[in-house]
N, C-alpha and C positions, 0 to 999 in steps of 0.2 A: 091716747093720741099724743104725738110729740108736740109740745108747746113751744119749743125753741130749738133752732139748729145751731150747731157750734162748729168751729174750725179747729182741727187738730194742731195747727200751727200756733194758735193763741192758747189753747188749752194746756200746751206744754210749758207755758211760762208760769212759774210759781207765783202765787199771790194775785193773779189776774183772773177775773171772772167775766164772762161775756155770754151773750145770746142774741140770735136773730129770731125774735119771737113771731109766731104765726098769729093768725086772727083769733085763735083760741087761747092764746097765752098772754099773761101779763107777768112782769117780774115779781117773783115771790118775795116774801120777807127775807131779808139778808142783804148782801152787798149790792145787789142790783135793784133794790126797792127804791121807789121815789127818785128816779133819775132826773138830773138837770137837763133842760132842753132850751134851745134858743128859738127865735122866730125865723123859720126857714123861708128864704126869699129867692132861692136859686142864684145865690151870689158866690163870690170867691172869698168871702170874709171868714176868718177863723178867729176864735177867741179862747182864752185860757179860763178855765173854771177852777175856783178854789173854794174852800169852806166858806170864805167870806162873801163870795159872789154866787154861790150855788142857787140861791133863791131869786136873785135879781137878774140872772142871765136870761130868763124868759122874756125880759123886756128888750133884749138886744136882737138885732138882725144879724144872723150868722148862719152859715151852712157847714161849719166844722167846729168841733169843740175838742179841747185837749186839757189834760189834767195831770199834775205831778203829785197830788196829795192822796194819801190813803183815805178810804172811807167816803169818797165822792164818786157817784156813778153818773155817767153822761150818756146821752142817747140822741138818736135821730129818728124821725118818723118818715115812713115811706109807704107808697101804695102803687108802685111801679118803678120809681126812681131807684138808684143804686145806693144801698147802705154799705158803708165801709167802716170796719173796726180795725184798729191797729194797736200795737204795743211795741216797746223796745224789748230786746232780748232779756234784759234784767227786770222788766216790769216796772221800771221807774217812771214811765210815762204811758198814758193811754189816750186814745184818739178815736173820735167818731166823726164821720163825714157823710153828708147828704149830697148825692151826685145825680141830679137831673141832667138832661142834655144841656140845658142852658148853663148850669153850674160847671159841668165838665168843660164846656166850650170856653167859659170865662176863666178857667184855670183854678178851680177850687183846690185841686190836689197840689198844684204847684205853689199856690199862695200859702197853703197850710204847711208844706214842707219848708218854705222860706221862713215862716214864723218859728218853726221848731229849730231850724238851723241858727236863728238869731239867739236862741236860748241854749245852744250848744248840743242839740240833738241831731245827729246826722241821719239821713234817710237810709243809709246802709245798715243801720241798727234796727230798722223797723221790720216787723212781721205784719202783713196786711191780709185781712179776710174781706173778700167782696161778697156781699150777701144777696139774698133773693131779690130779683128785679125782673121787669118785663124783658123777655128774650127776643132775639131776632126772628123767632118763629111768629111773633105777634105784633112787634112794634113797627107798624107800617108808618112811614114818614115821607116828607117831601124832600126834594133835592137840597133845599136850603139848610135843613138839619144836618144832612150828611156833609155838606160843604163846611159847616161850622165845626163838625166833629173830626173830620179827616178821613182818609181812605180806609183805615182799619175798621171804621164803623159800617161800611157799606155792604149790604147783602141784597142781591137782586134775585127775585124769584117770580117766574111767570110774568115778567114785564113790570113788576111792582118793586118798590124800594122799601127796604127795612133797615133798621139801625141796630147794631150790636153794642149796647152800652157797656157790657162787661168787658168786651175786647178793648174799648176805648179806655176804660178805667185801668185795666192791666197795663196797657201801653203807657199811660201817663205815669203810673207808679214806676215803671221801668225807666222812663226818661228822667225821672228825678233821682234815680240811683238805687231803687229797690230791686234786688236780684229776682229773677223769675221764680226761683225755688222758695222765695220768701213771700210769695203771693198765692193765696188760696181762694178758689172760687167755690162758694157755697151757693149755687145758683139755680135752683129750680125757678122756672118762669112763673111769676105771680099771676099773669093773665091766663095761663094754661091751668093752673092748679087752684080752682075755685074752692076746693074743700079746705085748703090750708091758708090761702092768702086772699086779701082784698086786692082789687086792681082798679085803678082809676080809669084806665082805657076800657077794660072789659065791662065795667059797671057804669060806664057813661058818666063819670064824675060823681056818682052816688056811692062813694066808698069811704070806709074808715081809714085807719092807718095802722101799720105794724110798727112795733118798736124794735130797734136794734140798740143794745145796751152793753156798756163795758165799764169796769171799775177795778181799781186797786183795792184789795181787801184791807180793812182796818187792822192795824197791828196791835 
């Protein structure tokens, strides 16, 4: 059984390892083991992780992590929200973003790209993979959620409203300068696929979490 899904866009970058793990998989020994994670609070806050902060970042509130050092893996946890992994073309930087609807509405992608730009990394150099999340087939929402996310999120079916979080994430990456052919959707619906994924919505809050992990290999 497949324990992790990957993106061809990211796999093509030498020295970068990644995986969108299913409910059956945990990072094996190697570059993805024991990833650093922050306290996810549906914010727009991004932090840099280094060898010196890899153990203490769990105490910080953030929904995006980025790293420029080899041998440090970073991860986000999701159970319907959108996990996003990214790297530069040369693999000099890796990035993990947690995008719930509140975080996407708050600008987690925009804030993260702004932090990278301050360090000299342009969005045009990024390759982005949008991982498994709840799809518009299952994510029934109220009008206030759609108003916060924008028109691209809206799906209406049989008089009910649904949100397309993947479409929102793609649009936000495009708006900050990432070309469409540099964005990959690895997007089975977590609520539909109970065999492979936990789902907060489907399981009425009684769900675990999947890990999405990325790292630069140690040299």
